[in-house]
C-alpha positions as CSV (number, residue, x, y, z in Angstrom):
1,X,194.7,117.8,73.2
2,X,198.2,119.5,73.0
3,X,200.8,118.3,75.4
4,X,203.6,120.4,76.9
5,X,206.0,118.2,79.0
6,X,207.5,119.8,82.0
7,X,210.7,119.2,84.3
8,X,211.5,117.2,86.2
9,X,208.1,115.6,85.4
10,X,204.5,116.6,84.7
11,X,202.7,117.8,81.5
12,X,200.5,120.7,80.7
13,X,197.5,119.7,78.6
14,X,195.9,122.4,76.5
15,X,192.5,122.3,74.7
16,X,191.0,119.4,76.5
17,X,187.3,119.2,77.4
18,X,185.6,117.4,80.2
19,X,184.0,115.1,77.6
20,X,187.3,114.2,76.2
21,X,188.6,113.2,79.7
22,X,185.4,111.1,80.3
23,X,185.7,109.4,76.9
24,X,189.6,108.7,77.1
25,X,190.1,107.4,80.6
26,X,192.6,104.8,79.6
27,X,194.6,107.4,77.6
28,X,194.5,109.7,80.6
29,X,195.8,106.9,82.9
30,X,198.6,106.1,80.4
31,X,199.6,109.7,80.4
32,X,199.6,109.8,84.2
33,X,201.8,106.8,84.3
34,X,204.3,108.6,81.9
35,X,204.2,112.1,83.3
36,X,203.1,111.6,86.9
37,X,201.0,114.8,87.0
38,X,198.5,116.0,84.3
39,X,197.8,119.6,84.4
40,X,194.8,120.6,82.3
41,X,194.9,124.2,81.5
42,X,191.7,126.5,81.3
43,X,189.7,123.4,81.9
44,X,186.0,124.2,81.8
45,X,184.0,121.9,84.2
46,X,180.9,122.1,86.3
47,X,180.7,120.3,89.6
48,X,178.6,117.6,87.7
49,X,181.4,117.2,85.2
50,X,184.0,116.9,88.0
51,X,182.1,114.2,89.9
52,X,181.4,112.3,86.7
53,X,185.2,112.3,86.0
54,X,185.8,111.1,89.5
55,X,183.4,108.2,89.2
56,X,184.8,107.4,85.7
57,X,188.2,106.8,87.3
58,X,187.0,104.5,90.0
59,X,185.0,104.6,93.2
60,X,184.9,108.0,94.8
61,X,186.5,108.3,98.2
62,X,185.1,111.1,100.2
63,X,187.0,113.2,102.8
64,X,186.3,112.1,106.4
65,X,184.9,115.6,107.0
66,X,182.8,115.9,103.8
67,X,179.7,116.8,105.9
68,X,181.4,120.1,107.0
69,X,183.9,121.0,104.3
70,X,182.5,119.5,101.0
71,X,180.1,121.1,98.5
72,X,176.7,120.6,99.9
73,X,175.3,119.6,96.5
74,X,178.4,117.4,95.6
75,X,179.8,115.7,98.7
76,X,182.6,114.1,96.6
77,X,184.1,117.6,96.2
78,X,186.1,118.7,99.2
79,X,186.8,122.4,99.6
80,X,190.2,123.9,100.4
81,X,189.8,127.5,101.3
82,X,191.5,130.5,103.1
83,X,188.1,131.3,104.7
84,X,187.9,128.4,107.2
85,X,184.1,128.9,107.4
86,X,183.9,127.8,103.8
87,X,186.4,124.8,103.9
88,X,189.7,123.7,105.3
89,X,192.9,125.6,105.1
90,X,195.4,123.7,103.0
91,X,197.9,122.2,105.5
92,X,201.7,122.7,104.7
93,X,202.4,119.1,105.5
94,X,203.9,116.5,102.9
95,X,201.4,113.6,102.6
96,X,199.6,111.4,100.4
97,X,195.9,111.6,100.6
98,X,194.3,109.3,103.2
99,X,197.2,106.9,103.9
100,X,195.4,106.1,107.2
101,X,192.9,104.0,105.1
102,X,193.5,100.3,104.5
103,X,193.1,101.0,100.7
104,X,194.1,104.6,100.1
105,X,192.8,106.4,97.0
106,X,194.8,105.8,93.8
107,X,193.9,109.1,92.1
108,X,193.8,112.6,93.4
109,X,192.2,115.5,91.6
110,X,192.4,119.3,92.4
111,X,190.6,122.1,90.4
112,X,191.3,125.7,91.1
113,X,188.4,128.1,91.5
114,X,190.2,131.1,93.1
115,X,194.0,131.5,92.8
116,X,196.1,133.3,95.4
117,X,198.1,136.3,93.9
118,X,200.8,135.7,96.6
119,X,201.9,132.1,97.6
120,X,199.3,129.3,97.5
121,X,201.3,126.9,95.3
122,X,201.3,123.0,95.5
123,X,204.5,121.0,95.5
124,X,204.9,117.4,94.5
125,X,207.7,114.8,94.9
126,X,208.0,111.7,92.9
127,X,208.6,108.8,95.3
128,X,209.3,106.2,92.5
129,X,212.3,108.3,91.5
130,X,213.2,108.7,95.1
131,X,213.3,104.9,95.6
132,X,215.2,104.3,92.5
133,X,217.9,106.6,93.7
134,X,218.2,105.4,97.2
135,X,221.7,104.2,98.3
136,X,221.7,100.3,98.4
137,X,222.3,100.3,102.2
138,X,219.2,102.3,102.8
139,X,217.1,100.0,100.4
140,X,218.4,97.0,102.4
141,X,217.3,98.8,105.7
142,X,213.7,99.2,104.5
143,X,213.1,96.0,102.5
144,X,210.2,94.2,103.9
145,X,209.6,96.9,106.6
146,X,205.9,97.8,107.4
147,X,204.8,100.9,109.1
148,X,201.7,101.8,111.1
149,X,199.5,104.6,109.8
150,X,196.7,106.5,111.7
151,X,195.0,109.8,111.1
152,X,197.5,112.5,112.2
153,X,196.5,114.9,114.9
154,X,198.9,117.8,114.0
155,X,196.8,118.9,111.1
156,X,194.8,122.1,111.2
157,X,191.9,121.6,113.6
158,X,189.4,122.0,110.8
159,X,190.7,118.9,109.1
160,X,191.0,116.5,112.1
161,X,188.1,114.0,111.9
162,X,186.1,112.9,114.9
163,X,186.1,109.2,115.8
164,X,182.7,108.9,114.5
165,X,183.7,110.4,111.0
166,X,186.7,108.0,110.9
167,X,184.3,105.0,111.8
168,X,182.0,106.0,109.0
169,X,184.8,105.4,106.4
170,X,186.3,102.4,108.3
171,X,189.5,104.1,109.2
172,X,189.2,104.5,112.9
173,X,192.0,102.0,113.8
174,X,195.6,101.3,112.9
175,X,196.5,100.3,109.4
176,X,199.7,98.8,108.1
177,X,201.5,99.7,104.8
178,X,205.0,98.6,103.5
179,X,207.5,101.2,103.3
180,X,208.3,100.1,99.8
181,X,205.1,100.0,97.9
182,X,204.7,98.2,94.4
183,X,202.8,100.4,92.1
184,X,199.2,99.4,91.5
185,X,199.7,99.3,87.6
186,X,203.3,99.1,86.8
187,X,204.6,97.2,89.7
188,X,207.4,99.7,90.1
189,X,208.5,100.2,93.7
190,X,208.1,103.6,95.4
191,X,208.9,104.9,98.8
192,X,205.5,105.0,100.5
193,X,204.1,107.9,102.5
194,X,207.0,108.6,104.9
195,X,205.3,111.9,105.9
196,X,201.8,112.7,107.0
197,X,199.9,109.9,108.7
198,X,202.7,107.5,109.3
199,X,203.2,106.7,113.0
200,X,206.0,104.2,113.4
201,X,208.0,101.5,111.6
202,X,207.2,98.1,113.1
203,X,210.1,96.1,114.5
204,X,212.1,99.2,115.6
205,X,212.0,101.1,118.7
206,X,210.4,104.6,118.6
207,X,213.8,106.2,118.6
208,X,215.0,103.9,115.8
209,X,211.8,104.5,113.8
210,X,212.0,108.2,114.2
211,X,215.8,108.1,113.1
212,X,215.1,106.1,110.0
213,X,212.0,108.2,109.0
214,X,214.2,111.3,109.4
215,X,216.9,109.8,107.1
216,X,214.2,108.7,104.5
217,X,212.5,112.1,104.6
218,X,215.9,113.7,103.7
219,X,215.7,111.9,100.4
220,X,211.9,112.0,99.9
221,X,211.6,115.7,99.5
222,X,215.0,116.6,98.0
223,X,214.4,119.5,95.6
224,X,215.5,117.6,92.6
225,X,212.4,115.4,92.9
226,X,210.1,118.3,93.5
227,X,207.7,120.0,91.0
228,X,206.1,123.2,92.2
229,X,202.8,124.1,90.6
230,X,201.9,127.8,90.3
231,X,198.2,127.9,89.8
232,X,196.0,129.6,87.3
233,X,192.2,129.7,87.5
234,X,190.6,126.6,85.9
235,X,193.7,124.4,86.2
236,X,192.7,120.8,86.8
237,X,195.3,118.4,88.1
238,X,195.2,114.6,88.2
239,X,198.1,112.6,89.8
240,X,199.0,109.2,91.1
241,X,198.3,109.4,94.8
242,X,200.2,106.3,95.8
243,X,203.7,107.4,94.4
244,X,203.4,111.1,94.7
245,X,203.9,113.2,98.0
246,X,202.4,116.5,97.9
247,X,201.9,119.7,100.1
248,X,200.7,123.2,99.9
249,X,203.4,125.8,100.0
250,X,203.1,129.5,100.9
251,X,199.3,129.3,101.8
252,X,198.5,132.1,104.1
253,X,195.7,132.0,106.7
254,X,194.3,135.4,105.9
255,X,191.1,136.8,104.3
256,X,193.0,139.5,102.5
257,X,192.1,139.3,98.8
258,X,195.8,138.7,97.7
259,X,195.9,135.5,99.6
260,X,192.3,134.3,98.7
261,X,192.4,130.7,97.4
262,X,189.8,128.1,96.8
263,X,190.5,124.5,95.5
264,X,188.2,121.6,94.9
265,X,189.6,118.3,95.8
266,X,188.5,114.7,94.9
267,X,189.8,111.2,95.3
268,X,189.0,107.8,93.8
269,X,190.2,104.3,94.0
270,X,190.9,102.5,90.8
271,X,189.4,99.0,90.2
272,X,187.1,99.2,93.2
273,X,183.9,99.9,91.4
């Protein structure tokens, strides 16, 4: 494997095979801890390969709407697509995957099948770096604070699960996560999921909570913490779901060929097998 470090973080990995990723899981996790996002270029993988990788990294966590938007033969692989009859349109909302679960996935994976010629990028923001740089008075405000998370209702309609779908994954109620989350391997603190499925900070009025979240969000997605990934076909990305916000950018709801985009998403929870 040949590594090509990026700025402000991330690394392109050339000449890697699915077998290498399966055999060197510990090395891959070490690289993820160092670079935050791993970008395997021209990565040849079948659905069987991708699911094997997903399982190697932990317990697969299916999307709540896997019955309608996942590959029929591989329900662990969730489809993001411009043609909403074939999958979910990527929402342009900053989030971590499935913070509405009591134990959110630790790994996220995206594999590009069809790449948009216009737009269709994915942006990431490193919440460990954000937390390190927060002013001391803000850190004092959020120390020990806990927030309520529940599946948001302002996502695209194709992505909002039913109550039954959420019950199936034991995520139909409120869950509580600290605003400052220690990393599951390093113990380093990160600002945790201040976008997406977060509802309110406990101990504050709704107005106070909204004000503090607005303040935190101004730091969380400051462009100096953001990496924007421009996709090539057969890019395979692995990242730390707990400390990295991400969002689609420039994804157009259109069936015109120049906007056509198909991504395969997976998640897994480390140490939960």
